[in-house]
C-alpha positions in Angstrom: -30.2 16.1 21.2 -28.9 13.0 19.5 -27.6 13.5 16.0 -29.7 11.9 13.2 -26.6 11.6 11.1 -24.7 8.3 11.5 -21.5 7.1 9.9 -20.4 3.6 9.1 -17.8 1.2 10.5 -14.6 1.1 8.6 -11.5 -1.1 9.0 -8.1 0.5 9.7 -5.2 -1.8 9.0 -2.5 -1.9 11.7 0.2 -4.4 10.8 -1.2 -7.9 11.0 -4.4 -6.8 12.8 -7.3 -4.6 11.9 -9.2 -2.1 14.0 -12.8 -1.1 13.6 -13.4 2.6 13.7 -17.1 3.4 14.1 -19.2 6.3 13.0 -17.0 7.4 10.1 -18.8 9.6 7.4 -18.0 8.9 3.8 -18.6 11.5 1.2 -17.4 13.0 -2.1 -14.2 15.1 -1.9 -14.5 18.8 -1.8 -14.1 19.8 -5.4 -11.4 22.4 -5.0 -9.5 20.2 -2.6 -9.8 17.2 -4.9 -8.5 19.2 -7.8 -5.6 20.5 -5.8 -4.7 17.0 -4.5 -4.9 15.6 -8.0 -2.6 18.2 -9.4 -0.1 17.6 -6.6 -0.1 13.8 -6.5 -1.3 12.8 -9.9 -4.0 10.6 -8.5 -7.8 11.2 -8.3 -9.2 11.0 -4.8 -12.0 8.5 -4.3 -13.7 9.9 -1.2 -13.3 12.2 1.8 -14.0 10.5 5.1 -14.9 12.4 8.3 -13.4 11.0 11.5 -15.4 11.3 14.8 -14.3 13.5 17.6 -12.1 11.8 20.3 -10.4 9.6 17.8 -6.7 9.2 18.3 -5.6 7.0 15.4 -2.9 7.9 13.0 -4.5 8.5 9.6 -1.4 9.4 7.6 -0.1 6.8 5.1 -2.6 4.2 6.2 -4.8 1.6 4.5 -8.5 1.4 5.3 -11.4 -0.7 4.1 -15.1 0.1 3.5 -17.8 -0.7 1.0 -16.0 -4.0 0.4 -12.9 -2.2 -1.1 -9.5 -1.1 0.2 -8.3 2.5 0.1 -5.3 4.3 1.3 -5.2 7.8 2.9 -3.7 10.5 0.7 -2.0 13.6 2.1 -2.5 14.7 5.6 -5.7 15.0 7.7 -7.5 18.3 7.9 -8.5 18.9 11.5 -10.7 21.5 13.2 -11.2 22.5 16.8 -13.6 20.0 18.3 -15.3 22.6 20.6 -16.1 24.9 17.7 -17.7 22.2 15.5 -21.3 21.4 16.3 -21.5 17.8 14.8 -19.7 14.6 15.9 -16.8 14.9 13.4 -13.8 17.2 13.4 -11.3 15.7 11.0 -11.3 15.0 7.2 -9.1 12.5 5.4 -8.9 12.0 1.6 -8.7 8.4 0.5 -7.9 6.7 -2.9 -9.1 3.3 -3.9 -6.4 0.7 -4.2 -5.9 -2.0 -6.8 -4.6 -4.9 -4.7 -3.7 -8.3 -6.0 -2.2 -9.8 -2.8 1.3 -10.0 -1.3 4.8 -10.0 -2.5 8.0 -11.5 -1.1 11.4 -9.8 -1.3 14.7 -11.5 -0.7 17.5 -9.1 0.2 20.5 -9.3 -2.2 22.8 -8.9 0.9 21.8 -11.9 3.0 18.7 -13.4 1.2 16.6 -12.4 4.2 12.9 -12.9 3.4 10.4 -10.0 3.7 6.7 -10.4 3.0 4.7 -7.3 2.2 0.9 -7.3 2.0 -1.6 -5.1 0.0 0.5 -4.7 -3.1 -0.5 -4.6 -6.8 1.6 -6.9 -9.0 1.4 -8.0 -12.6 3.6 -10.1 -14.8 4.1 -8.5 -18.2 6.1 -11.5 -19.6 3.0 -12.5 -21.5 0.6 -9.7 -22.5 0.6 -6.1 -21.5 -2.3 -4.9 -19.3 -3.8 -1.4 -19.7 -2.6 0.5 -16.7 -2.2 4.0 -18.1 1.6 4.3 -17.6 4.7 3.5 -19.6 6.0 0.1 -18.6 8.9 -2.1 -19.6 7.5 -5.2 -21.4 8.8 -8.6 -20.4 9.1 -7.9 -16.7 7.4 -8.3 -13.3 5.9 -5.1 -12.0 5.0 -4.5 -8.4 3.5 -1.4 -6.8 4.1 -1.3 -3.0 1.8 1.2 -1.4 3.0 3.4 1.5 1.6 2.0 4.8 2.8 3.4 8.1 1.3 0.3 9.9 3.3 -2.3 8.0 5.1 -4.7 10.3 7.9 -5.3 7.9 9.3 -1.9 6.9 12.0 -3.3 4.7 13.0 -0.9 1.9 13.6 -2.7 -1.4 16.9 -2.1 -3.3 18.0 -2.8 -6.8 19.4 -6.3 -7.1 16.9 -7.8 -4.6 14.8 -10.8 -5.7 11.0 -10.1 -5.7 8.3 -12.7 -5.9 4.7 -12.3 -6.9 2.8 -13.6 -3.9 3.8 -15.0 -0.5 6.7 -17.3 -0.8 7.9 -19.5 2.1 11.2 -20.6 0.5 14.2 -20.1 2.8 17.7 -19.8 1.5 20.5 -21.7 3.1 23.4 -19.2 3.3 25.7 -21.2 5.6 28.2 -21.6 2.8 28.8 -20.5 -0.8 27.9 -24.0 -2.0 24.7 -24.1 0.0 23.7 -20.7 -1.3 24.2 -21.8 -4.9 22.2 -24.9 -4.3 19.4 -22.9 -2.7 19.3 -20.6 -5.7 19.0 -23.6 -8.0 16.2 -25.0 -5.9 14.5 -21.6 -5.8 14.6 -21.3 -9.6 13.1 -24.7 -9.9 10.3 -24.0 -7.4 8.0 -22.4 -9.9 7.9 -19.0 -8.1 7.0 -16.0 -10.3 10.0 -13.8 -9.5 12.5 -11.3 -10.9 15.5 -9.4 -9.9 14.7 -5.7 -9.2 16.3 -3.5 -11.9 14.4 -0.3 -11.3 12.7 1.4 -8.4 10.6 4.6 -8.7 9.3 6.4 -5.6 6.3 8.7 -5.3 4.9 10.2 -2.2 1.2 10.8 -1.4 1.8 11.5 2.3 4.6 11.0 4.8 5.9 7.8 3.2 6.8 6.8 -0.4 5.2 4.2 -2.7 7.7 1.9 -4.4 7.0 1.2 -8.0 9.2 -1.8 -9.0 10.3 -3.3 -12.3 12.0 -6.7 -12.1 13.4 -8.9 -14.8 
């Protein structure tokens, strides 16, 4: 007998591409599990999604989209034995809604190599302070890079790197000391909203850490 319950299509981000996963159920988190996850991670879960049987995707530290919003998976999937579960779903994943402003660009302090990272939350506190519920250093650029196993550029930011709010196509000429200095001058005059990373905090909600960056 065909099930009368039917899930929705959601988007699963995989690097520069997205995959559609069909028949995913979306529901409220189990109360006890949500409380436990909130206590462990410090974030409130938004939904629990149920994954259909036969699915082989990796759901740990991934970004998904449904209901017109983006979420990231929190913790690890809870899976049952397919044969012992009567309905079409055998795996549960907790997800948290993301605040995403766009991309950021990081230039390595070692070689000025350019790294573009998508799906980040950035704000520039050099003007007025937003209400975000955490202690922040005023007069700085703040960027929250969410853990994402599918990210194509897996560069890990370090203190001293240059970080730009948004996608920046500027390329440094490092062929000589003089050309590097001239490139830096042109970069500063380009109008890019940037800072030098002075603090990096990490927090893990799954297998990979988030990077919470303060740059001056």
